[in-house]
C-alpha positions as YAML, in Angstrom:
chain: A
units: angstrom
residues:
- id: 1
  name: MET
  ca: [-3.43, 11.79, 28.81]
- id: 2
  name: ALA
  ca: [-2.05, 9.14, 26.60]
- id: 3
  name: LEU
  ca: [-5.42, 7.62, 25.68]
- id: 4
  name: LYS
  ca: [-6.24, 10.91, 24.85]
- id: 5
  name: LYS
  ca: [-3.07, 11.71, 22.51]
- id: 6
  name: ALA
  ca: [-4.06, 8.21, 20.60]
- id: 7
  name: TRP
  ca: [-7.70, 9.19, 20.29]
- id: 8
  name: ILE
  ca: [-6.77, 11.86, 18.55]
- id: 9
  name: SER
  ca: [-4.59, 10.65, 16.74]
- id: 10
  name: PHE
  ca: [-7.02, 8.24, 15.31]
- id: 11
  name: GLU
  ca: [-9.50, 9.97, 14.43]
- id: 12
  name: ARG
  ca: [-7.06, 11.92, 12.26]
- id: 13
  name: ILE
  ca: [-6.35, 8.83, 10.16]
- id: 14
  name: LEU
  ca: [-9.43, 7.58, 10.39]
- id: 15
  name: HIS
  ca: [-10.89, 8.90, 7.01]
- id: 16
  name: GLU
  ca: [-7.61, 8.49, 5.58]
- id: 17
  name: LEU
  ca: [-7.58, 4.66, 6.75]
- id: 18
  name: ILE
  ca: [-11.43, 4.36, 5.42]
- id: 19
  name: ALA
  ca: [-10.81, 5.35, 2.11]
- id: 20
  name: ILE
  ca: [-7.71, 3.26, 1.72]
- id: 21
  name: MET
  ca: [-9.12, 0.18, 2.65]
- id: 22
  name: LEU
  ca: [-12.19, 0.77, 0.63]
- id: 23
  name: PHE
  ca: [-9.58, 1.36, -2.68]
- id: 24
  name: VAL
  ca: [-8.21, -2.36, -1.55]
- id: 25
  name: GLY
  ca: [-11.23, -3.77, -1.00]
- id: 26
  name: LEU
  ca: [-12.67, -2.73, -4.57]
- id: 27
  name: LEU
  ca: [-9.35, -3.78, -6.09]
- id: 28
  name: ILE
  ca: [-9.51, -7.00, -5.03]
- id: 29
  name: ALA
  ca: [-12.74, -7.60, -5.23]
- id: 30
  name: LEU
  ca: [-12.58, -6.72, -9.37]
- id: 31
  name: LEU
  ca: [-9.42, -8.46, -10.06]
- id: 32
  name: ASN
  ca: [-9.54, -11.89, -8.96]
- id: 33
  name: PRO
  ca: [-6.66, -13.37, -7.84]
- id: 34
  name: GLU
  ca: [-6.04, -15.14, -11.64]
- id: 35
  name: THR
  ca: [-5.68, -11.49, -12.67]
- id: 36
  name: ILE
  ca: [-3.43, -10.62, -9.95]
- id: 37
  name: SER
  ca: [-0.93, -13.78, -10.67]
- id: 38
  name: GLN
  ca: [-0.90, -13.00, -14.29]
- id: 39
  name: LEU
  ca: [0.27, -9.30, -13.69]
- id: 40
  name: LEU
  ca: [1.88, -9.29, -10.72]
- id: 41
  name: GLY
  ca: [2.99, -13.51, -10.03]
- id: 42
  name: GLU
  ca: [5.91, -15.51, -10.16]
- id: 43
  name: SER
  ca: [5.98, -15.83, -13.32]
- id: 44
  name: SER
  ca: [4.98, -12.45, -14.58]
- id: 45
  name: GLY
  ca: [8.58, -11.62, -15.55]
- id: 46
  name: ILE
  ca: [9.82, -8.49, -15.88]
- id: 47
  name: ARG
  ca: [6.53, -7.20, -16.90]
- id: 48
  name: GLY
  ca: [5.34, -7.78, -13.77]
- id: 49
  name: LEU
  ca: [8.58, -6.27, -11.88]
- id: 50
  name: MET
  ca: [8.19, -3.45, -14.13]
- id: 51
  name: THR
  ca: [4.09, -3.36, -13.32]
- id: 52
  name: ALA
  ca: [5.14, -3.35, -9.79]
- id: 53
  name: SER
  ca: [7.50, -0.60, -9.73]
- id: 54
  name: ILE
  ca: [5.69, 1.50, -11.80]
- id: 55
  name: VAL
  ca: [2.83, 1.23, -9.73]
- id: 56
  name: GLY
  ca: [4.99, 1.50, -6.62]
- id: 57
  name: SER
  ca: [6.83, 4.64, -7.59]
- id: 58
  name: ILE
  ca: [2.92, 6.21, -8.61]
- id: 59
  name: THR
  ca: [0.88, 4.94, -5.36]
- id: 60
  name: LEU
  ca: [1.16, 7.55, -2.67]
- id: 61
  name: ILE
  ca: [-0.37, 5.49, 0.55]
- id: 62
  name: PRO
  ca: [1.67, 5.35, 3.97]
- id: 63
  name: GLY
  ca: [3.46, 2.49, 5.15]
- id: 64
  name: PHE
  ca: [1.25, 1.75, 7.66]
- id: 65
  name: VAL
  ca: [-1.52, 0.71, 4.78]
- id: 66
  name: ALA
  ca: [1.02, -0.74, 2.70]
- id: 67
  name: PHE
  ca: [2.22, -3.63, 3.97]
- id: 68
  name: PRO
  ca: [-0.78, -4.88, 4.54]
- id: 69
  name: THR
  ca: [-2.27, -4.20, 1.11]
- id: 70
  name: ALA
  ca: [1.09, -6.50, -0.34]
- id: 71
  name: ALA
  ca: [-0.16, -9.41, 2.20]
- id: 72
  name: ILE
  ca: [-3.06, -9.32, 0.79]
- id: 73
  name: LEU
  ca: [-1.63, -9.14, -2.85]
- id: 74
  name: VAL
  ca: [0.42, -12.01, -2.42]
- id: 75
  name: GLU
  ca: [-2.40, -13.95, -0.63]
- id: 76
  name: ASN
  ca: [-4.17, -13.17, -3.92]
- id: 77
  name: GLY
  ca: [-1.28, -14.84, -6.76]
- id: 78
  name: ALA
  ca: [1.30, -11.62, -6.44]
- id: 79
  name: GLY
  ca: [5.05, -13.14, -6.23]
- id: 80
  name: ILE
  ca: [6.72, -12.04, -3.56]
- id: 81
  name: THR
  ca: [9.84, -10.42, -5.93]
- id: 82
  name: GLN
  ca: [7.13, -8.19, -7.29]
- id: 83
  name: ILE
  ca: [5.67, -7.16, -3.94]
- id: 84
  name: ALA
  ca: [8.77, -6.36, -2.63]
- id: 85
  name: LEU
  ca: [9.52, -4.24, -5.67]
- id: 86
  name: PHE
  ca: [6.44, -2.89, -5.13]
- id: 87
  name: ILE
  ca: [7.02, -1.61, -1.52]
- id: 88
  name: SER
  ca: [10.51, -0.65, -2.04]
- id: 89
  name: THR
  ca: [9.77, 1.94, -5.16]
- id: 90
  name: LEU
  ca: [6.36, 3.01, -2.57]
- id: 91
  name: MET
  ca: [8.47, 3.60, 0.33]
- id: 92
  name: MET
  ca: [11.12, 5.42, -1.98]
- id: 93
  name: VAL
  ca: [8.70, 7.80, -2.27]
- id: 94
  name: GLY
  ca: [8.38, 8.55, 1.20]
- id: 95
  name: VAL
  ca: [9.49, 12.15, 0.45]
- id: 96
  name: ALA
  ca: [6.81, 13.46, -1.71]
- id: 97
  name: THR
  ca: [4.48, 11.64, 1.38]
- id: 98
  name: PHE
  ca: [6.66, 12.93, 4.45]
- id: 99
  name: PRO
  ca: [3.82, 15.74, 4.92]
- id: 100
  name: VAL
  ca: [0.56, 13.60, 5.19]
- id: 101
  name: GLU
  ca: [2.86, 10.65, 7.22]
- id: 102
  name: LYS
  ca: [4.15, 14.07, 9.53]
- id: 103
  name: SER
  ca: [0.11, 14.93, 10.10]
- id: 104
  name: ILE
  ca: [-0.11, 11.49, 10.37]
- id: 105
  name: SER
  ca: [2.23, 11.13, 13.23]
- id: 106
  name: GLY
  ca: [1.73, 14.29, 14.52]
- id: 107
  name: ALA
  ca: [5.03, 15.63, 14.53]
- id: 108
  name: ASP
  ca: [5.35, 19.53, 14.54]
...
């Protein structure tokens, strides 16, 4: 019974997960590590913090994708502080993404 429910949940999120993974993959392919470091690196200063804050505030991706995305960005030159701000603002938008997350988790 548990495997059946897990498979149904997996089928529900698969198309969203693939779309987000493709988006992140394209983003990493188009932006080389130097560009990511320039935009969100440790030396980007207030501009990098503001960029991370704005992008995190307008991006509507679920938490289970946000953390792997953050890890990829850090591996490609983004600063820890900028990514922490990105994740913080991203999770604050959870009120807007709650319906999506509710449908993914199957909570009715």
